[in-house]
C-alpha positions in Angstrom: 123.6 87.7 103.1 126.3 85.4 101.7 129.2 86.8 99.6 127.7 85.7 96.3 124.4 87.5 97.1 126.3 90.7 98.1 128.3 90.6 94.9 125.1 90.1 93.0 123.7 93.3 94.5 126.6 95.3 93.1 126.1 95.0 89.4 125.7 98.4 87.9 123.8 97.1 84.9 120.1 97.5 85.7 119.0 94.3 83.9 121.7 92.4 85.7 120.7 93.9 89.0 117.0 93.0 88.6 118.0 89.4 87.7 120.2 89.2 90.7 117.4 90.2 93.0 115.4 87.1 92.1 118.0 84.9 93.9 117.8 86.8 97.2 115.6 85.9 100.1 112.6 88.0 100.7 112.7 90.2 103.8 109.8 89.7 106.2 107.9 92.9 106.2 106.0 92.0 109.4 108.5 94.0 111.5 107.8 94.0 115.2 107.4 97.2 117.3 108.9 97.4 120.7 106.3 99.2 122.6 107.7 98.2 126.0 111.4 98.5 125.2 112.6 101.7 126.8 109.6 104.0 127.6 111.1 107.2 129.0 108.9 109.2 131.3 106.1 106.9 130.4 106.3 107.5 126.7 107.5 105.1 124.0 109.6 107.0 121.5 110.5 106.6 117.8 113.3 108.7 116.4 112.0 109.5 112.9 115.4 110.5 111.6 118.3 109.1 113.6 121.6 109.4 111.9 124.4 106.9 111.4 128.1 107.9 111.2 129.5 105.9 108.3 132.9 104.3 108.6 135.6 106.0 106.7 136.2 103.0 104.4 132.5 102.2 103.7 132.7 102.9 100.0 136.1 101.4 99.6 134.7 98.1 100.9 131.2 98.2 99.4 131.2 100.0 96.1 131.5 98.2 92.8 135.1 97.3 91.8 134.7 99.6 88.7 134.4 102.7 91.0 136.8 101.8 93.9 139.4 104.3 92.7 136.7 107.0 92.9 135.0 105.8 96.1 133.6 108.5 98.4 135.3 108.7 101.8 134.3 110.2 105.1 137.3 112.2 106.3 138.8 111.5 109.8 141.5 114.2 110.4 139.4 115.9 113.0 138.3 114.4 116.4 134.7 114.5 115.1 134.6 114.7 111.4 131.7 114.5 108.9 133.5 116.1 105.9 133.2 113.7 103.0 135.3 113.5 99.9 133.1 113.0 96.8 134.6 113.2 93.3 137.4 115.5 94.4 135.0 117.8 96.4 135.2 118.1 100.1 131.6 118.1 101.2 130.3 119.2 104.6 132.6 122.2 104.2 132.0 125.8 103.1 133.6 127.0 99.9 136.6 124.8 99.9 138.9 122.5 102.0 140.4 125.5 103.8 137.0 126.5 105.4 135.7 123.4 107.2 132.2 123.4 108.6 133.5 123.2 112.1 135.9 125.4 114.2 138.4 124.0 116.8 136.2 124.9 119.8 133.2 123.0 118.3 135.5 120.1 117.4 136.6 119.7 121.0 133.1 120.0 122.4 131.8 117.4 120.0 134.7 115.1 120.8 133.8 115.3 124.5 130.1 114.9 123.9 130.5 111.8 121.7 133.6 110.4 123.4 132.1 106.9 124.0 130.7 106.7 120.5 133.9 107.9 118.9 135.9 105.4 120.9 133.6 102.7 119.5 133.9 104.1 116.0 130.1 104.6 116.0 129.6 100.9 115.6 126.2 99.1 115.8 126.4 98.5 119.5 127.2 102.2 120.2 124.1 103.1 118.1 121.9 101.1 120.4 123.6 102.5 123.5 123.1 106.0 122.3 119.4 105.3 121.8 119.2 103.9 125.3 120.8 107.0 126.7 118.1 109.1 125.0 115.3 106.7 125.9 114.5 105.8 122.3 112.7 102.5 121.6 112.9 102.5 117.8 114.6 104.6 115.1 114.6 105.0 111.3 118.2 105.5 110.2 119.3 108.3 107.9 122.8 108.9 106.6 125.5 111.4 107.4 128.2 111.2 104.7 125.8 109.5 102.3 123.7 112.7 102.3 126.6 114.1 100.2 127.3 111.3 97.7 124.8 112.6 95.1 125.1 116.3 96.1 126.6 117.8 93.0 124.9 118.6 89.7 126.1 116.9 86.6 127.5 113.8 88.3 128.1 110.6 86.5 124.8 108.8 87.1 126.3 105.4 87.2 128.8 106.4 89.8 126.1 108.1 91.9 123.8 105.1 91.7 126.7 102.8 92.7 127.5 105.0 95.7 123.9 104.8 96.9 123.8 101.1 96.4 127.0 100.6 98.4 125.6 102.7 101.3 122.4 100.8 101.3 124.2 97.4 101.4 126.3 98.7 104.3 123.3 100.0 106.2 121.6 96.6 105.8 124.6 94.9 107.4 124.8 97.6 110.1 121.2 97.1 111.1 121.5 93.3 111.1 124.6 93.6 113.4 122.7 95.9 115.8 119.0 95.0 116.2 116.6 94.9 113.2 113.7 95.0 115.6 114.7 98.5 116.8 116.4 100.0 113.7 115.0 100.5 110.2 116.6 101.9 107.1 115.9 104.8 104.8 117.4 104.0 101.5 119.6 106.5 99.5 118.5 106.7 95.9 120.1 108.9 93.2 118.1 111.6 91.5 120.7 111.7 88.7 119.0 108.8 86.9 115.4 108.0 87.7 115.5 104.5 86.1 118.3 103.3 88.4 116.7 105.1 91.3 113.5 103.0 90.7 115.5 99.8 90.7 117.4 100.7 93.8 114.2 101.8 95.6 112.5 98.5 94.9 115.6 96.5 95.9 116.0 98.4 99.1 112.4 97.9 100.2 111.7 94.4 98.9 115.1 92.8 99.6 116.6 94.9 102.4 113.4 95.7 104.3 114.0 99.5 104.4 111.1 101.7 105.4 111.7 104.9 103.5 113.5 106.6 100.6 115.9 109.4 101.4 116.3 112.5 99.1 117.8 115.9 99.4 115.3 118.7 98.9 117.5 120.7 96.5 116.8 120.9 92.7 119.0 118.4 90.9 120.2 119.2 87.4 117.6 122.0 86.9 114.6 119.8 87.4 111.9 120.6 89.9 110.5 117.6 91.9 107.2 118.0 90.2 108.8 117.4 86.8 107.3 114.3 85.2 110.8 112.9 84.9 110.5 111.8 88.6 107.0 110.3 88.2 108.4 106.7 87.9 110.1 107.1 91.3 107.0 108.5 93.0 104.9 105.7 91.4 107.4 103.1 92.7 107.4 104.6 96.3 103.6 104.7 96.3 103.5 101.1 95.0 105.9 100.0 97.7 104.0 102.0 100.4 107.1 103.8 101.7 107.4 107.5 102.3 109.9 110.0 100.8 112.1 111.6 103.6 113.6 114.9 102.5 116.6 116.0 104.5 119.0 119.0 103.7 122.6 119.4 104.7 124.8 122.5 104.6 128.1 122.4 102.8 127.1 120.3 99.7 127.7 121.5 96.2 124.0 121.8 95.4 122.1 125.1 95.0 120.9 125.9 98.5 119.3 129.1 99.8 121.6 130.7 102.3 124.8 128.8 101.3 124.7 130.7 98.0 124.6 134.1 99.7 126.9 133.4 102.7 129.5 130.9 101.4 132.0 132.0 104.0 129.9 131.6 107.2 128.5 128.3 108.2 126.4 129.7 111.0 124.5 132.2 108.8 124.1 129.7 106.0 122.8 127.0 108.2 120.0 129.2 109.6 118.6 129.3 106.1 119.5 126.1 104.3 117.7 123.5 106.3 114.4 125.2 106.8 114.1 127.1 103.5 115.2 124.2 101.3 112.5 122.1 103.0 109.9 124.9 102.4 110.9 125.0 98.8 110.6 121.2 98.4 107.3 121.2 100.2 105.9 123.9 97.9 107.3 122.0 94.9 105.7 118.7 95.8 102.3 120.2 96.8 101.8 123.0 94.3 103.4 121.0 91.4 100.8 118.4 91.7 102.9 115.4 92.9 100.4 114.7 95.8 97.5 115.0 93.4 99.0 112.5 91.0 100.1 110.1 93.7 97.4 110.4 96.3 98.7 107.8 98.8 102.4 108.7 98.7 103.6 110.3 102.0 106.3 112.9 102.2 108.3 113.8 105.4 110.2 117.2 105.6 112.8 116.4 108.2 115.2 118.5 110.3 114.0 121.8 109.0 111.9 122.8 112.1 108.1 123.0 111.9 107.3 126.6 112.8 107.2 127.6 109.1 104.4 125.1 108.3 101.3 127.1 109.2 102.5 130.2 107.4 103.6 128.3 104.4 100.4 126.3 104.0 98.4 129.5 104.5 100.4 131.3 101.8 100.0 128.4 99.4 96.2 128.3 100.1 96.0 132.1 99.5 97.7 131.8 96.1 95.5 128.9 95.1 92.4 130.8 96.0 93.7 133.8 94.0 95.0 132.0 90.9 92.6 129.0 90.5 89.6 131.1 89.4 91.8 132.8 86.8 92.6 129.5 85.1 95.9 128.8 86.9 96.7 125.8 89.0 94.0 123.7 87.4 95.9 120.5 88.1 95.1 120.9 91.8 91.8 119.5 92.9 92.2 120.3 96.6 93.6 123.2 98.6 97.3 122.9 99.2 96.8 122.6 103.0 94.4 119.7 102.3 97.1 117.8 100.3 99.6 118.3 103.2 97.1 117.2 105.8 96.6 114.0 103.7 100.2 113.3 102.7 102.7 115.5 104.5 104.7 115.2 107.7 107.1 117.7 109.3 109.7 117.2 112.1 109.8 119.4 115.2 113.1 120.1 116.8 113.3 118.9 120.4 113.6 122.5 121.7 111.3 124.2 119.3 108.8 125.8 121.7 106.8 127.3 118.8 105.4 123.8 118.2 102.5 124.6 120.4 101.4 127.3 117.9 101.9 124.8 115.0 99.6 122.3 116.8 97.0 125.0 117.4 97.1 126.0 113.7 97.4 122.6 111.9 96.9 119.9 114.5 99.3 117.2 115.8 98.7 114.3 113.5 101.4 115.2 111.0 104.4 116.0 113.3 107.3 113.7 114.2 110.6 114.4 116.0 114.2 113.4 116.1 117.2 113.5 118.5 119.5 114.3 115.5 122.2 112.0 117.0 125.1 112.2 116.3 125.3 115.6 114.7 126.8 118.9 115.8 123.6 120.7 116.7 122.0 117.7 118.5 121.3 117.9 122.2 122.6 114.5 122.9 122.3 112.8 125.4 119.5 115.1 126.6 117.6 115.7 123.4 114.5 113.7 124.4 114.5 115.3 127.9 114.3 118.7 126.1 111.4 117.4 124.0 109.5 116.4 127.2 109.7 120.1 128.3 107.9 121.4 125.2 104.5 123.1 125.8 102.5 120.1 124.5 99.8 118.0 126.0 100.6 114.4 126.8 98.2 113.4 124.0 100.2 115.4 121.5 103.5 114.1 122.8 102.3 110.5 122.4 101.3 111.2 118.8 104.6 112.9 117.9 106.8 110.4 119.7 105.0 107.2 118.7 101.8 107.1 116.8 102.7 109.5 114.0 106.1 108.0 113.1 104.7 104.5 113.3 102.0 105.5 110.8 104.5 107.4 108.6 106.9 104.5 108.3 104.5 101.6 108.5 106.3 100.1 111.6 
């Protein structure tokens, strides 16, 4: 994009933003796959949720001038640092600045593991190099710091929207500098104002070519995801034919199961937050009738493991069978498990051996996976080697690594 187009994308006024979109070139949605690009162990691989490590000055460079003095910032005092300063709050930390979500031993280990990538400042070329180390052909990119830029209830909605838009502009430039035939974007949209989220969703897909919308699973400002307030966003995503990717992080300022009870222990809190917040979002979307109202919209519950899925679907079905005859849950026309089998996806961790039981219980058509590069609990550079050791048939591996994520993201 030329400079005038970039500046046009940064108007905070919705009417001005919509008008500015008309002058931008359309993105070709006929995006190529690279079925012969890397092929590790005979399998082509799509990382359904590969992360970027945003530069520390991303928002200083990309956010609207009005908000530059308040721009979020990824911190860099540590050798490997994902702490993010948002509106005076140090995110990716527990309780406060004095209890960072990483101890010195972990810091040193991560600095060694990601030495090449840190030296390259996690630039576009290093992203491709990391993918090649893992044997990944394609990847859909999710944020690191940008997972925190809306993660506080009661935020100024205009600021939150501007922070998301700045991240999306940067991500577009990052993908273009790397390889847009291998990398695809998941757009950040702000739940703090659904009208601006709708505009940004449409811009990110129609003009930037992104393949998904990213949201945190937590409850924002006291609203469940099935609240009709969000229906315009679900309708827009369905119209655009892109999925919603839910992804939790520990150390935000959102209500989160585990972090609320164990604010002084990252390890304990992290056990709960990722999986249980995804379970809650899944229940909210299914039981609240979102899938009923938007029957072609797909939802992916990412980086929360998959072992909970059979139990959770069974429990939702059991309550539906109990309550529906009593006049409750009349907004649901199908069993909860049927909705998920039609519209839901879950991500298996690369070393989650329980996946074989999940496949036995619910099948292998709705599972994807991720290396989780470049995060602290990733198995980089051996994540996909670990996946290949899972007790799965070659047919299931092919679906999880390639066919399912291709279908989910429309690649």
